[in-house]
C-alpha positions as CSV (number, residue, x, y, z in Angstrom):
1,M,116.6,59.6,111.0
2,G,116.6,60.6,106.7
3,A,119.3,63.3,105.6
4,R,119.6,66.1,107.0
5,V,118.3,69.4,104.4
6,V,118.8,73.3,105.6
7,V,115.7,75.4,105.3
8,G,116.0,78.7,105.3
9,M,113.2,80.0,107.3
10,S,111.6,83.9,106.2
11,G,108.8,83.1,109.0
12,G,106.0,83.2,105.8
13,V,103.8,80.4,105.4
14,D,105.7,79.2,102.1
15,S,108.9,78.7,104.2
16,S,107.4,77.3,106.9
17,V,105.1,74.9,104.5
18,A,108.3,74.0,103.4
19,A,110.2,72.8,106.6
20,L,106.6,70.9,107.2
21,L,106.7,68.8,104.2
22,L,110.1,68.2,104.3
23,K,109.9,66.5,107.9
24,E,107.0,64.8,107.0
25,Q,108.9,63.4,104.0
26,G,112.1,61.9,107.1
27,W,114.1,64.6,106.4
28,E,116.5,65.8,109.3
29,V,115.4,69.4,109.3
30,I,117.1,72.3,110.5
31,G,115.9,75.1,110.3
32,V,117.6,79.0,108.9
33,T,116.6,82.5,109.3
34,L,119.2,85.1,107.6
35,H,119.3,88.7,109.7
36,L,119.6,90.5,106.5
37,W,118.4,94.0,107.4
38,D,117.1,96.1,110.6
39,Y,114.2,98.7,110.3
40,R,113.8,101.9,111.6
41,R,109.6,101.5,111.7
42,E,107.3,99.3,113.2
43,G,105.1,97.3,110.6
44,H,107.2,95.4,108.2
45,A,106.2,92.3,109.3
46,G,105.4,89.6,106.2
47,R,108.3,91.6,104.4
48,C,110.9,88.8,105.2
49,C,113.3,91.0,106.6
50,A,111.1,91.9,109.9
51,P,112.0,91.1,113.8
52,E,108.6,89.7,113.8
53,D,108.9,87.4,110.8
54,Q,112.3,86.0,112.4
55,Y,109.8,85.4,115.7
56,D,107.5,83.8,113.8
57,A,110.1,81.6,111.9
58,A,111.5,80.3,115.4
59,R,108.1,79.8,116.7
60,V,107.2,77.7,113.2
61,C,110.5,75.2,114.0
62,D,109.4,75.3,117.8
63,A,106.1,73.7,116.8
64,L,107.4,71.4,114.4
65,S,110.4,70.1,116.8
66,I,113.3,71.1,114.8
67,P,116.0,73.7,115.6
68,H,116.1,76.6,114.3
69,Y,119.0,79.1,113.6
70,T,119.6,83.3,112.9
71,F,123.0,84.4,110.6
72,D,123.5,87.3,110.9
73,R,123.9,88.4,106.7
74,R,123.3,92.5,107.0
75,D,127.1,93.3,105.9
76,L,126.3,90.8,102.9
77,F,122.8,91.7,101.9
78,R,123.9,95.9,101.8
79,E,126.8,94.6,100.0
80,A,125.2,92.8,97.6
81,V,121.4,94.5,97.6
82,I,121.0,97.4,99.0
83,D,124.0,99.3,97.3
84,R,123.6,97.6,93.8
85,F,120.1,98.2,94.1
86,V,120.9,102.0,95.3
87,D,123.6,102.2,92.2
88,D,121.7,100.8,89.6
89,Y,118.8,103.4,90.2
90,A,121.6,106.3,90.1
91,S,123.5,105.2,86.6
92,G,119.5,105.1,85.5
93,R,119.6,101.6,85.8
94,T,116.4,99.5,87.1
95,P,118.0,96.9,89.3
96,S,116.7,93.1,90.0
97,P,116.7,93.1,93.5
98,C,115.4,89.9,94.3
99,V,117.0,88.3,91.3
100,R,120.5,89.7,93.1
101,C,119.6,88.3,96.2
102,N,118.7,85.2,95.8
103,E,121.8,85.0,93.5
104,S,124.4,86.5,96.6
105,V,122.6,86.4,99.8
106,K,119.8,83.2,100.0
107,V,120.8,80.2,97.9
108,G,124.2,80.3,97.9
109,P,124.8,81.6,101.4
110,L,123.0,78.6,102.5
111,F,124.7,76.1,100.7
112,E,127.6,77.1,102.4
113,I,125.4,77.4,105.9
114,G,124.0,74.1,105.4
115,R,127.7,72.3,104.7
116,R,129.0,73.6,107.8
117,L,125.7,72.0,109.7
118,G,126.8,68.4,107.8
119,A,123.3,69.2,104.8
120,T,123.3,67.6,101.9
121,A,121.3,69.5,100.8
122,V,119.4,72.9,101.2
123,A,115.4,73.6,100.8
124,T,113.9,77.2,100.0
125,G,109.6,77.9,100.0
126,H,110.3,79.0,96.5
127,Y,107.0,78.3,93.9
128,A,109.4,76.5,91.4
129,R,111.2,72.9,90.6
130,V,114.5,71.4,90.4
131,S,116.2,68.4,90.0
132,V,119.1,66.8,89.4
133,D,120.3,63.8,86.6
134,G,124.0,63.0,86.0
135,G,125.1,66.3,88.4
136,E,123.0,67.9,85.4
137,V,120.7,70.5,87.0
138,T,117.4,71.2,85.7
139,L,115.3,73.6,86.9
140,R,111.6,74.5,85.8
141,A,108.4,76.8,86.9
142,A,106.0,75.8,89.0
143,A,103.3,74.0,88.3
144,D,101.0,77.6,89.5
145,L,102.6,79.6,86.8
146,S,100.4,82.3,88.8
147,K,103.0,81.6,91.5
148,D,106.2,80.5,89.4
149,Q,109.7,82.2,91.1
150,S,112.0,80.1,89.0
151,Y,112.8,83.8,87.1
152,F,114.3,84.5,90.6
153,L,116.6,81.6,90.9
154,W,118.7,81.1,87.7
155,P,121.8,83.1,89.1
156,A,122.1,81.2,91.6
157,P,125.1,79.5,92.3
158,P,125.3,76.0,90.1
159,E,126.8,73.8,93.4
160,A,123.9,75.6,95.1
161,L,121.1,74.4,92.5
162,R,122.2,71.2,92.6
163,A,121.7,70.8,96.3
164,L,118.4,73.0,96.2
165,V,115.0,70.8,97.3
166,L,112.1,72.9,96.4
167,P,108.6,71.4,98.3
168,L,106.6,73.9,96.8
169,G,107.2,72.8,93.4
170,E,104.4,71.2,92.2
171,L,101.6,72.9,94.9
172,D,99.3,76.1,94.1
173,K,98.7,78.6,97.7
174,P,95.2,77.6,98.5
175,S,96.8,74.3,98.7
176,V,100.0,75.8,101.0
177,R,97.7,78.0,103.5
178,A,95.4,74.8,103.8
179,M,98.4,72.4,104.8
180,A,100.0,75.4,107.4
181,E,96.3,75.2,108.8
182,R,95.8,71.7,109.7
183,A,99.2,72.0,111.0
184,G,98.2,74.5,113.5
185,L,101.0,77.3,112.3
186,V,101.0,80.5,113.4
187,N,101.9,82.3,110.6
188,A,98.8,80.7,108.4
189,S,96.9,83.3,107.0
190,K,99.9,85.8,107.3
191,P,99.6,88.0,104.7
192,D,102.0,87.6,101.5
193,S,104.6,90.2,101.0
194,T,104.0,92.3,97.8
195,D,106.6,95.1,98.4
196,L,110.6,95.8,98.0
197,C,111.1,93.9,101.5
198,F,113.8,97.3,102.7
199,V,112.0,99.7,101.4
200,E,110.4,101.5,104.0
201,G,108.3,105.2,104.3
202,A,106.9,106.4,101.0
203,G,108.8,104.3,98.2
204,Y,112.1,103.6,97.0
205,A,112.9,106.8,95.9
206,D,112.9,107.8,99.0
207,F,115.0,105.3,100.2
208,I,117.5,105.7,97.3
209,T,118.0,110.0,97.5
210,E,118.9,108.9,101.4
211,R,121.6,106.8,100.7
212,L,123.3,108.8,97.7
213,A,126.9,109.8,98.3
214,A,125.7,113.0,97.1
215,P,122.5,114.9,96.7
216,P,120.7,114.0,93.5
217,R,121.4,116.5,90.6
218,A,117.9,118.4,89.1
219,G,117.8,117.6,85.6
220,T,115.7,118.0,82.2
221,V,113.3,115.6,80.9
222,E,113.9,115.5,76.9
223,L,112.8,114.5,73.1
224,S,114.6,112.1,71.2
225,D,115.3,115.7,69.5
226,G,116.5,117.3,72.5
227,T,113.7,119.3,72.7
228,V,112.8,119.8,76.5
229,V,109.3,119.3,78.0
230,G,109.9,118.6,81.4
231,H,112.2,119.1,84.6
232,H,112.9,116.3,87.3
233,D,115.2,116.2,90.4
234,G,116.9,113.1,90.2
235,V,117.0,110.5,87.7
236,H,116.8,107.7,90.0
237,R,113.1,108.6,90.3
238,F,113.3,107.0,86.6
239,T,112.9,103.3,85.1
240,V,112.3,102.4,81.0
241,G,109.1,102.5,80.3
242,Q,108.1,104.3,83.1
243,R,104.8,106.1,81.6
244,R,103.1,108.2,84.9
245,G,105.3,110.5,86.4
246,T,107.7,111.8,84.0
247,G,106.8,115.5,84.7
248,A,106.4,115.6,80.1
249,G,103.1,116.9,80.1
250,G,100.8,116.8,76.8
251,P,100.4,113.5,75.2
252,A,101.3,110.1,77.0
253,R,105.0,109.3,77.0
254,Y,107.4,106.8,78.3
255,V,111.2,106.8,79.7
256,L,113.1,105.6,76.7
257,R,115.9,105.9,78.8
258,V,117.8,107.5,81.0
259,V,121.7,109.5,80.9
260,P,122.7,110.1,84.1
261,E,126.4,111.9,83.1
262,R,123.8,114.9,82.4
263,A,121.1,114.2,84.5
264,A,118.2,113.6,81.3
265,V,115.8,111.7,81.0
266,V,114.7,110.8,77.6
267,V,110.6,110.6,76.9
268,G,108.7,109.8,73.8
269,D,105.5,108.3,72.5
270,A,104.7,104.3,73.1
271,D,106.3,103.0,69.2
272,E,109.0,104.6,70.5
273,A,109.4,102.7,73.7
274,T,109.3,99.0,72.2
275,S,112.8,97.3,71.3
276,T,113.3,94.5,69.0
277,T,117.2,93.9,69.9
278,V,118.1,93.2,73.5
279,I,121.5,92.7,74.4
280,A,122.1,91.2,78.0
281,R,125.5,90.9,79.7
282,E,126.4,88.5,83.4
283,A,125.3,85.1,81.5
284,R,124.9,82.4,83.2
285,W,123.3,79.1,81.6
286,L,122.0,76.0,82.9
287,A,121.8,74.1,79.8
288,P,123.2,74.5,75.8
289,P,122.1,77.8,74.8
290,P,119.1,77.0,72.7
291,S,119.0,78.9,68.9
292,R,115.2,80.0,70.0
293,A,113.4,80.3,73.4
294,K,111.1,82.5,75.2
295,V,112.5,85.2,77.6
296,K,110.7,86.7,80.3
297,L,111.8,90.8,80.8
298,R,110.5,91.2,83.8
299,Y,108.7,89.2,86.8
300,R,104.8,89.3,85.8
301,Q,105.8,89.7,81.9
302,P,104.9,86.7,80.2
303,G,107.2,85.1,78.1
304,A,107.7,86.7,74.4
305,A,109.4,84.4,71.8
306,C,112.6,85.2,70.2
307,E,115.7,84.4,68.7
308,V,119.1,84.4,70.7
309,V,121.9,84.9,68.5
310,D,125.6,86.4,69.6
311,V,126.4,84.3,72.5
312,T,129.2,84.3,73.9
313,D,130.9,83.2,77.3
314,G,129.6,86.3,79.1
315,G,126.6,87.2,77.5
316,F,123.7,87.1,74.2
317,T,121.8,89.2,72.1
318,L,117.9,88.7,71.3
319,R,115.6,89.0,68.1
320,L,112.1,89.2,69.7
321,D,109.9,88.4,67.3
322,A,107.2,90.9,68.4
323,A,108.3,93.8,69.8
324,Q,108.2,94.6,73.4
325,R,107.5,97.9,75.9
326,G,109.4,99.0,78.2
327,V,113.0,97.0,77.8
328,A,115.0,98.2,81.0
329,P,118.6,97.6,81.6
330,G,119.6,95.9,84.5
331,Q,116.5,94.0,84.4
332,A,116.6,90.1,84.5
333,A,116.0,88.6,80.9
334,V,115.7,85.1,81.5
335,L,115.2,81.9,79.0
336,Y,112.8,79.4,78.3
337,D,112.1,76.1,76.2
338,G,109.0,75.3,77.6
339,D,108.8,74.9,81.3
340,R,113.1,74.8,81.7
341,V,114.8,77.5,82.6
342,V,117.9,77.2,80.4
343,G,119.6,80.4,81.1
344,G,119.6,83.7,81.9
345,G,121.3,87.2,81.8
346,F,120.9,90.9,82.9
347,I,120.1,93.3,80.5
348,A,122.2,96.0,79.3
349,G,121.2,97.6,76.1
350,S,118.5,97.4,73.2
351,S,117.2,98.8,69.7
């Protein structure tokens, strides 16, 4: 029997194939599912938190003849992800819940659970690549860039990243599904999750409204000069860069900033919605800060070339070669040197 590894099992096909591959490679595999959220409605399978997904994870582990454990992390998930998600939107920021979840709920806690179970490594079904050389961890984008999830992993605790194994980093999704089908896994054709795993009902705004400490405050939609062009039912319904649903009427306008102190949403035209300078805080470096890099300002955005300046222990500033639209406070700014993640931070402001 090889070294022991704990695999985070969401019930989806990706983490299931990760466990399958590690067992085939000779690891002693233990499946671990984190119970994060309780749904009040049915029909949420495939969102990584639903009871149906926990059941699928257990069935896969049974098929692979590996042990499976479920750990209750609902309080941690609520504090680190849900409460922050609600507070960010109420404060005029656009949160990065999946980044926060990997930072505080998934990778780090899996590492701690692994240590308690005598494991030397932890694994997930993320599409990214990680390696360790002399104690220095290198995080790279996945070989299949259309599935790359390195954007979500950069803030994980360093000791957890050093112990992380990512079996899917060199694979694409069709290959992963084919492996699951050949192995007869019950979730081989299970759909991918595309929504926030914890949001139920009509959308995130309703989810937030139910959890605000006080009823949302109605306010104004304004131009940069203060001219009122519309009204709204709460700033939590807006994000910087948003075009549809601004309530401004007239020509196309984008959200430029949200001012929760006076319940104002400021909108402007396409040129006003762009930024050439980005300020980031809560920085974490996986390599020495470069003078130039490519930055992803949202998960699905391609990298934008930039100069990295004013680097401190807590943050950095980026000067973008080309203006970018919709640079939203609260989102992650992840820096790449080629396919290597060199660091990241959370956007605090832009101009």
